C-alpha positions in Angstrom: -0.1 0.2 0.2 1.4 3.8 -1.0 0.1 6.7 0.9 -2.1 9.2 -1.4 -0.2 11.8 0.0 3.0 10.5 -0.8 1.7 10.2 -4.5 0.8 13.8 -4.6 4.5 14.8 -3.4 5.8 12.4 -5.8 3.8 14.2 -9.0 5.0 17.6 -7.4 8.3 16.8 -7.6 8.1 15.9 -11.1 6.9 19.3 -12.2 3.3 18.6 -12.9 1.3 20.8 -10.8 -2.6 19.7 -9.1 -4.6 22.3 -11.1 -3.4 20.9 -14.7 -5.9 20.2 -16.4 -5.5 16.8 -17.6 -5.2 15.5 -14.5 -8.3 16.7 -13.4 -9.9 13.5 -12.8 -7.5 11.9 -11.2 -6.9 14.6 -8.7 -10.7 14.6 -8.1 -10.7 10.7 -7.2 -8.3 11.1 -4.9 -9.4 14.1 -3.6 -12.8 12.1 -2.4 -10.4 9.4 -1.2 -8.9 11.6 1.2 -11.9 13.4 2.5 -13.5 10.1 3.2 -10.7 9.5 5.6 -9.9 11.1 8.5 -6.0 9.9 8.4 -3.8 10.0 5.7 -5.1 7.6 2.8 -3.3 4.6 2.3 -3.9 3.1 -1.6 -4.0 -0.4 -2.7 -3.0 -1.6 -6.3 -6.9 -1.6 -6.9 -7.7 1.6 -5.6 -4.5 3.1 -7.3 -5.4 2.0 -10.5 -8.7 3.7 -10.8 -7.3 6.8 -9.6 -4.5 7.4 -12.1 -5.7 4.9 -15.0 -7.0 8.0 -16.6 -4.2 9.3 -16.9 -1.4 6.6 -17.2 0.5 8.0 -20.1 1.1 11.3 -18.6 2.1 9.8 -15.5 4.1 7.4 -16.5 5.7 9.9 -18.4 6.3 12.0 -15.8 7.6 9.3 -13.4 10.1 7.6 -16.0 11.5 11.3 -16.3 10.3 11.7 -20.2 9.5 15.3 -20.3 11.5 18.1 -21.7 13.5 19.0 -18.2 13.8 15.3 -16.7 15.5 16.4 -13.1 12.6 19.4 -13.0 13.1 19.3 -8.9 17.3 20.3 -9.1 16.2 22.3 -12.3 13.5 24.9 -10.0 16.1 24.7 -7.4 18.7 26.7 -9.3 16.1 29.0 -10.6 14.9 29.7 -7.5 18.3 30.9 -6.6 17.6 33.3 -9.3 14.4 35.1 -9.1 12.2 36.3 -6.7 8.5 37.2 -8.9 8.5 35.2 -11.7 6.9 31.7 -13.3 8.1 30.0 -15.9 5.8 26.8 -17.7 8.1 24.0 -19.5 5.9 23.2 -22.6 5.6 19.4 -21.3 3.1 20.9 -18.7 5.6 21.6 -15.6 5.0 24.3 -14.2 6.9 26.4 -11.0 5.7 29.5 -9.8 7.7 32.2 -7.4 6.5 35.3 -5.8 2.6 36.9 -7.1 1.9 34.4 -10.0 -1.5 34.8 -9.6 -1.5 38.7 -9.3 -3.1 39.6 -12.4 -1.4 43.0 -15.0 -2.1 43.8 -18.2 0.0 42.6 -21.3 0.7 46.3 -22.5 3.2 45.6 -26.1 3.7 42.1 -24.8 0.6 41.7 -26.7 1.8 43.0 -29.8 4.4 39.0 -30.6 0.4 37.6 -29.6 -1.6 39.5 -32.2 1.2 39.6 -34.9 0.9 35.7 -34.5 -3.0 35.3 -34.7 -2.6 37.6 -38.1 -0.1 35.1 -39.8 -1.9 32.4 -38.6 -5.5 33.1 -40.0 -4.2 36.0 -42.9 -0.7 34.1 -44.0 2.5 35.4 -44.2 2.8 37.6 -47.5 -0.8 39.3 -46.9 0.5 40.4 -43.5 3.7 41.8 -45.2 2.2 43.5 -47.5 0.9 46.4 -44.6 4.1 45.7 -42.4 7.6 45.3 -42.7 10.0 43.1 -40.7 13.3 44.7 -40.1 14.1 46.7 -36.6 13.7 50.3 -36.9 16.4 52.1 -34.3 14.1 54.0 -33.4 12.2 54.8 -30.0 8.9 52.0 -30.2 6.2 54.8 -30.9 8.1 56.7 -33.0 6.1 58.8 -36.1 8.7 57.3 -38.9 8.0 54.8 -41.3 10.4 52.8 -43.7 11.3 53.5 -47.5 7.5 52.1 -48.4 5.8 53.8 -46.2 5.2 50.9 -44.3 6.1 50.4 -40.4 9.0 48.7 -39.7 8.0 45.8 -37.7 4.9 44.4 -35.7 6.4 45.1 -32.5 6.6 49.6 -33.0 3.3 50.9 -31.9 2.5 51.6 -35.7 3.2 48.2 -36.7 0.7 46.8 -33.8 -1.7 49.3 -34.7 -1.9 48.1 -38.6 -1.9 44.3 -37.5 -4.3 45.0 -35.3 -6.5 46.8 -38.3 -6.4 43.4 -39.8 -7.5 41.1 -37.1 -10.5 43.6 -36.9 -11.3 43.3 -40.3 -11.0 39.5 -40.5 -12.8 38.9 -36.9 -15.5 41.2 -37.2 -17.9 38.9 -36.4 -15.9 37.2 -33.3 -17.4 37.8 -30.1 -15.1 39.2 -27.9 -12.3 38.7 -30.5 -9.7 40.9 -28.4 -9.4 37.7 -25.9 -10.6 35.0 -27.5 -7.7 33.8 -29.3 -5.2 34.9 -26.0 -7.7 32.6 -23.7 -6.7 29.7 -26.5 -3.2 30.4 -26.0 -3.4 30.6 -22.4 -5.5 27.2 -22.3 -8.2 28.6 -20.8 -6.0 29.4 -17.6 -6.9 33.4 -16.2 -7.6 36.2 -19.2 -9.1 38.9 -18.1 -9.9 42.5 -19.4 -9.1 45.8 -17.6 -11.5 48.2 -18.6 -9.9 51.0 -16.3 -6.6 50.7 -18.4 -8.5 50.9 -22.0 -10.4 54.1 -20.5 -7.3 55.2 -20.2 -5.1 54.5 -22.9 -8.5 56.3 -25.1 -7.5 59.2 -22.8 -4.3 59.7 -23.0 -3.2 58.4 -26.2 -2.3 61.1 -28.2 0.7 59.7 -29.8 -1.2 56.9 -30.7 -3.5 58.7 -32.4 -0.9 60.7 -34.2 0.3 57.6 -35.1 -3.4 56.1 -36.5 -3.6 59.6 -38.5 0.0 59.6 -40.1 -0.8 55.6 -41.0 -4.0 56.9 -42.4 -2.5 59.8 -44.7 0.1 57.0 -46.5 -2.9 54.6 -46.9 -1.0 52.0 -44.8 -4.3 50.6 -43.3 -5.8 47.3 -45.2 -8.7 47.8 -47.6 -12.3 48.5 -45.4 -10.2 49.0 -42.0 -11.3 52.4 -40.1 -8.4 53.8 -38.2 -10.5 54.9 -35.4 -11.8 50.9 -34.6 -8.4 50.1 -35.8 -6.9 52.1 -32.7 -9.6 51.2 -29.9 -9.2 47.6 -30.9 -5.3 48.2 -30.2 -6.0 49.8 -27.0 -8.5 46.8 -25.7 -5.2 44.5 -26.6 -2.7 45.8 -24.5 -5.6 45.9 -21.5 -6.0 42.3 -21.8 -4.6 40.6 -18.3 -3.0 37.7 -17.4 -1.3 36.4 -14.5 2.1 35.0 -14.5 0.8 31.4 -14.6 -1.3 32.2 -18.0 1.2 34.6 -19.7 3.9 31.5 -19.1 1.6 29.3 -20.6 0.8 31.2 -24.0 4.7 31.9 -24.0 4.8 27.9 -24.1 2.2 27.5 -26.4 5.3 29.6 -28.6 7.7 27.2 -27.4 5.8 24.5 -28.1 5.7 25.5 -32.0 1.6 26.8 -31.6 0.4 23.7 -29.8 -0.8 24.6 -26.2 0.9 22.3 -23.8 -2.2 22.2 -21.5 -5.1 21.4 -23.6 -2.7 19.8 -26.7 -4.9 22.5 -29.4 -2.8 23.3 -32.1 -3.7 27.4 -31.4 -1.3 28.6 -33.7 0.0 27.3 -37.2 4.0 26.4 -37.3 4.8 29.4 -39.7 2.9 32.2 -37.5 5.5 31.1 -34.6 8.5 30.5 -37.0 8.2 34.5 -38.0 6.6 35.9 -34.2 9.7 34.6 -32.7 12.2 35.5 -35.0 10.9 39.0 -34.6 10.9 38.8 -31.0 14.7 37.8 -31.1 15.2 40.8 -33.3 13.1 43.4 -32.2 10.7 42.5 -28.8 12.7 44.3 -26.3 12.2 48.5 -27.2 15.7 50.3 -27.6 17.4 46.8 -25.5 16.9 44.4 -29.0 20.4 44.3 -30.0 22.1 43.9 -26.5 19.0 41.0 -25.6 19.9 39.2 -28.8 23.4 39.3 -27.8 23.7 38.3 -24.2 20.8 36.4 -24.1 20.2 35.0 -27.4 16.6 34.4 -26.7 13.1 35.5 -28.4 11.4 37.9 -26.1 8.9 40.7 -25.3 8.8 43.3 -23.1 6.0 45.5 -21.9 5.3 48.8 -19.5 3.5 47.1 -17.4 6.4 45.2 -16.1 6.2 42.1 -17.8 8.7 40.0 -19.9 7.8 37.3 -21.6 10.7 35.2 -22.9 10.5 31.9 -25.0 12.6 29.0 -25.1 12.2 27.5 -28.2 11.4 23.2 -27.7 11.7 24.0 -24.1 9.7 26.7 -21.9 7.7 29.4 -22.0 8.5 32.5 -19.3 6.6 35.2 -18.0 8.2 37.5 -15.6 6.4 40.2 -13.9 8.3 43.3 -11.7 7.3 46.6 -12.3 10.5 48.9 -11.6 11.8 49.2 -15.1 14.7 50.7 -16.6 15.2 53.9 -19.0 14.7 51.7 -21.9 11.2 50.8 -20.5 11.9 47.1 -19.8 11.6 45.3 -16.5 14.9 45.6 -14.4 14.5 42.5 -12.6 13.5 40.7 -15.8 16.1 41.7 -17.8 18.9 40.2 -15.3 16.3 37.2 -14.6 16.6 36.1 -18.4 20.6 37.2 -18.4 21.1 35.0 -15.1 19.2 31.9 -16.8 21.2 32.0 -19.6 24.7 32.1 -17.6 23.1 29.1 -15.7 21.8 26.9 -18.6 23.1 26.5 -22.4 20.2 28.4 -23.8 21.4 30.7 -25.4 21.3 29.7 -29.7 24.9 29.5 -30.1 25.9 28.2 -26.5 25.8 24.5 -28.7 29.0 25.6 -30.3 31.6 22.8 -30.0 34.4 23.5 -27.5 32.5 26.3 -26.2 31.7 27.3 -22.3 30.1 24.3 -20.7 26.7 25.2 -18.9 24.0 22.9 -17.1 21.6 21.3 -19.9 18.4 20.7 -17.6 17.4 18.7 -20.6 19.7 15.8 -19.9 18.8 13.2 -17.5 22.0 12.7 -15.2 24.6 10.3 -16.5 23.0 10.9 -19.9 26.6 12.7 -21.2 28.6 10.0 -19.8 26.6 7.1 -20.8 27.0 8.4 -25.0 30.9 9.1 -24.1 31.4 5.6 -22.9 29.2 4.4 -25.9 31.3 6.6 -28.5 34.8 5.6 -26.9 34.5 2.0 -26.5 32.9 1.7 -30.3 35.8 3.9 -31.8 38.3 1.4 -30.0 36.3 -1.3 -31.4 36.1 -0.4 -34.7 40.2 0.8 -34.6 39.4 4.4 -35.8 41.9 6.9 -34.4 40.9 9.6 -35.6 37.5 9.4 -33.6 39.9 9.0 -30.8 41.6 12.1 -31.6 38.7 14.3 -31.6 37.1 12.7 -28.1 40.8 13.6 -26.9 41.0 16.7 -28.4 37.1 17.5 -26.8 38.5 16.8 -23.3 37.0 13.5 -23.0 38.2 11.0 -20.4 40.2 8.3 -22.4 40.2 6.5 -19.2 36.0 5.9 -18.9 34.8 2.3 -17.3 31.7 0.6 -19.3 30.0 -1.4 -17.2 32.1 -4.3 -17.1 34.9 -2.3 -15.7 36.7 -2.3 -19.3 38.4 0.5 -20.6 39.0 1.7 -24.0 42.4 0.2 -24.4 41.0 -3.2 -22.9 38.9 -3.6 -25.8 41.5 -2.2 -28.8 43.8 -5.2 -26.8 41.6 -7.7 -27.4 40.8 -6.6 -31.2 44.2 -6.6 -31.7 44.1 -2.7 -32.9 47.9 -2.1 -32.7 47.6 1.9 -33.7 44.7 2.6 -31.4 46.9 0.9 -28.7 50.1 3.1 -29.4 47.9 5.9 -29.3 46.2 5.3 -26.5 49.4 4.3 -24.3 52.0 7.0 -26.1 49.7 10.4 -26.5 46.4 9.7 -23.8 49.1 8.0 -21.5 46.0 5.9 -20.3 46.7 3.5 -17.1 48.1 0.1 -18.5 47.1 -1.6 -15.1 43.2 -1.4 -14.5 41.2 -4.4 -14.1 37.7 -5.2 -15.1 35.1 -7.0 -13.8 37.0 -10.3 -14.2 40.4 -8.9 -12.6 42.0 -9.4 -16.2 44.5 -5.7 -17.5 44.3 -5.1 -21.4 47.4 -7.2 -21.6 45.8 -10.4 -20.3 43.2 -9.7 -23.1 46.0 -9.6 -25.8 47.9 -12.4 -24.9 44.2 -14.4 -24.9 43.4 -13.2 -28.3 46.9 -13.8 -29.8 47.7 -10.4 -30.6 52.0 -10.4 -30.2 52.6 -7.2 -31.7 49.7 -5.1 -29.0 51.3 -7.5 -26.3 54.5 -6.1 -27.4 53.4 -2.1 -27.2 51.6 -3.4 -23.7 54.9 -4.9 -22.3 57.0 -1.8 -23.2 54.7 0.7 -21.9 54.4 -1.2 -18.3 58.2 -1.3 -18.1 57.9 2.5 -18.9 55.7 3.0 -16.1 57.1 0.8 -13.3 60.7 2.7 -13.8 58.6 6.3 -13.9 56.9 4.8 -10.4 60.5 4.1 -8.9 62.3 6.7 -10.0 63.0 9.6 -7.1 60.7 12.9 -7.3 63.5 15.3 -8.4 64.0 12.7 -11.2 61.2 11.9 -12.7 61.0 12.5 -16.9 57.7 14.6 -17.2 55.3 13.1 -19.0 53.3 15.5 -21.5 49.7 15.9 -20.0 46.1 14.1 -20.7 44.4 15.8 -22.9 42.2 17.6 -20.8 42.3 20.8 -23.0 43.4 22.0 -26.4 45.5 23.9 -24.9 47.0 21.3 -22.9 47.2 19.1 -26.0 49.1 21.9 -28.0 
């Protein structure tokens, strides 16, 4: 028998939230079991099967560590050290929050990539970019300025967002509350509200946006059938949409997941719409800080003057940070700091996958994955006599004395197969230990003798004698041995 509380705690460690809609049936049955008893409920096999039967596929993924971030408990421990008010959502539906994650706030400019994605999804790339460009402007986001074709530079500046709003307004004229319909689908039906006070304030104080609107009208930037006042009104409505860190992170995770909401499993946006959106978020999403963000963080992001930062780690997770104190550009100070710290701790930067780059933690790998892969590659190269592959492994700082499940090293395998050149490379260049014993207490020389590889036996005997003589020398007279290939500099 197992405790219900023990099961609930185990689920929490995998990153599955008790409020996850897909676990509703399981959680309801567990809750009924708890309320029917005054003590901690012990589940037998029958009760356990009854509770988890409908969610068995998801739970197997969780407990076998098959989510995108398998060691989720260790990952959030590191995250908790970085920041104090944020929420992030891994697209395999793992959620972790710190601070006021249920406090509603307005999206403001964070809605721009979402409305652009909706426009691309419904109208297509070609039609949308007849009216708006895709280049960074190098100017303030609310500047009265167009490109050489008399189009807004991109959808992330106010002029571009107003034009995109007019496109959506024309396309979805009959939709009920179109300003919250798609955002709610992106959020997996999590909280999406509307701040009427913010909407009225935007209309009353939006002189700059009205000026931009009239300038766009003069230059004939709006699509046929669009009314400038209606487009501005709709734009103000979009900026006044309320979310929490929880629902906002699901929106970001939908973008990270290629347009499929991780909670509902529904395709909300086309893959093309998501690709275009992330590209523009990467190049234009952070106001006048966009270039530095792309350089230092290397991830798509969008900020808003409400203090929100929407960050996407493609194929991994979506993040929503909310911290109202802003810098001079209009970005959240703590939000920027969190993004930088996240990338400095984990290899999420677009170019952290370059070879010989600074090694960072990869939370997507399960503990031992790297070592197991290295052992397999090393043993196969030794077995096949591939000296070139072994040289590459040595240059990449791999431990050339790694052991397999039988405690056999690459030197054991090469000696047993009779690959003289491999044995010479491992002994003369890598200086591996020739006296390592496997599970049968055999050293590499024993394998060479057993399989009758005379040339290998001679090389190993000479190397063993040299090693023994080296050990007998006084410390002051020891002949320096070239260092192991721990770094490229060391080998050179």
